[in-house]
VOPAMI-411588 format. One record per residue (C-alpha): residue number from 1; residue in one letter; z, x, y. Coordinates in pm, whole numbers, plus 50000, padded with zeros to 5 digits. Example, Ala and Ser with C-alpha at 12.3 -4.5 7.8 and 13.67 -1.06 7.14 Angstrom:
<atoms>
<atom 1; A; <50780; 51230; 49550>>,
<atom 2; S; <50714; 51367; 49894>>,
</atoms>
This chain:
<atoms>
<atom 1; W; <90271; 96767; 08691>>,
<atom 2; G; <89893; 96866; 08681>>,
<atom 3; T; <89754; 96682; 08962>>,
<atom 4; T; <89756; 96658; 09347>>,
<atom 5; A; <90015; 96467; 09544>>,
<atom 6; A; <89779; 96211; 09676>>,
<atom 7; A; <89618; 96157; 09278>>,
<atom 8; L; <90005; 96153; 09223>>,
<atom 9; S; <90094; 95884; 09460>>,
<atom 10; L; <89810; 95661; 09394>>,
<atom 11; A; <89881; 95678; 09027>>,
<atom 12; W; <90248; 95571; 09093>>,
<atom 13; V; <90173; 95264; 09245>>,
<atom 14; L; <89895; 95181; 09015>>,
<atom 15; A; <90191; 95212; 08753>>,
<atom 16; Q; <90400; 94948; 08971>>,
<atom 17; G; <90215; 94658; 08797>>,
<atom 18; E; <89953; 94425; 08796>>,
<atom 19; H; <90083; 94276; 09079>>,
<atom 20; V; <90083; 94608; 09317>>,
<atom 21; H; <89704; 94706; 09422>>,
<atom 22; A; <89620; 95064; 09625>>,
<atom 23; I; <89390; 95036; 09900>>,
<atom 24; P; <89357; 95390; 10013>>,
<atom 25; G; <89116; 95505; 10280>>,
<atom 26; T; <88915; 95807; 10350>>,
<atom 27; T; <88638; 95923; 10513>>,
<atom 28; Q; <88559; 96241; 10307>>,
<atom 29; S; <88368; 96231; 09983>>,
<atom 30; G; <88640; 96521; 09837>>,
<atom 31; H; <88924; 96303; 09930>>,
<atom 32; L; <88729; 95980; 09744>>,
<atom 33; A; <88702; 96192; 09411>>,
<atom 34; E; <89043; 96283; 09424>>,
<atom 35; N; <89190; 95933; 09508>>,
<atom 36; M; <88965; 95828; 09183>>,
<atom 37; S; <89087; 96070; 08981>>,
<atom 38; A; <89437; 95873; 08989>>,
<atom 39; L; <89325; 95646; 08753>>,
<atom 40; Q; <89315; 95934; 08475>>,
<atom 41; V; <89667; 96016; 08565>>,
<atom 42; Q; <89951; 95875; 08308>>,
<atom 43; L; <90265; 95882; 08413>>,
<atom 44; D; <90569; 95882; 08156>>,
<atom 45; P; <90881; 95683; 08182>>,
<atom 46; S; <91112; 95939; 08293>>,
<atom 47; Q; <90818; 96074; 08565>>,
<atom 48; L; <90816; 95721; 08659>>,
<atom 49; V; <91177; 95705; 08698>>,
<atom 50; E; <91203; 96022; 08866>>,
<atom 51; M; <90949; 95922; 09138>>,
<atom 52; G; <91120; 95567; 09217>>,
<atom 53; A; <91436; 95779; 09273>>,
<atom 54; L; <91238; 95963; 09594>>,
<atom 55; I; <91067; 95649; 09689>>,
<atom 56; N; <91267; 95312; 09750>>,
<atom 57; H; <91387; 95064; 09980>>,
<atom 58; E; <91708; 95317; 10000>>,
<atom 59; T; <91542; 95621; 10070>>,
<atom 60; V; <91251; 95492; 10311>>,
<atom 61; H; <91332; 95364; 10625>>,
<atom 62; G; <91157; 95246; 10987>>,
<atom 63; N; <90913; 94963; 11032>>,
<atom 64; R; <90558; 94978; 10880>>,
<atom 65; Y; <90406; 94749; 11167>>,
<atom 66; N; <90522; 94712; 11527>>,
<atom 67; S; <90667; 94434; 11607>>,
<atom 68; H; <90335; 94242; 11744>>,
<atom 69; Q; <90157; 94325; 11388>>,
<atom 70; Q; <90464; 94245; 11188>>,
<atom 71; K; <90423; 93890; 11321>>,
<atom 72; T; <90140; 93830; 11154>>,
<atom 73; V; <90237; 93967; 10814>>,
<atom 74; E; <90419; 93724; 10572>>,
<atom 75; S; <90492; 93956; 10273>>,
<atom 76; E; <90693; 94262; 10396>>,
<atom 77; E; <91009; 94127; 10476>>,
<atom 78; F; <91289; 94295; 10334>>,
</atoms>
């Protein structure tokens, strides 16, 4: 869709609403520029639906944190 996978992913996260925040990390200035380019990506409703069909509770499996880390997180229970 005319951008990189990283920028597209961040744009999708940012489009989820004011209550969702993206906190990407990088050690390379090129990746920082790529991450920042996500702010310029405008996804239309059909693109958001298409991406949402790929990334959701039914298609993503496994724990984000190990059992020790999960005990310190209160907002990641699904």
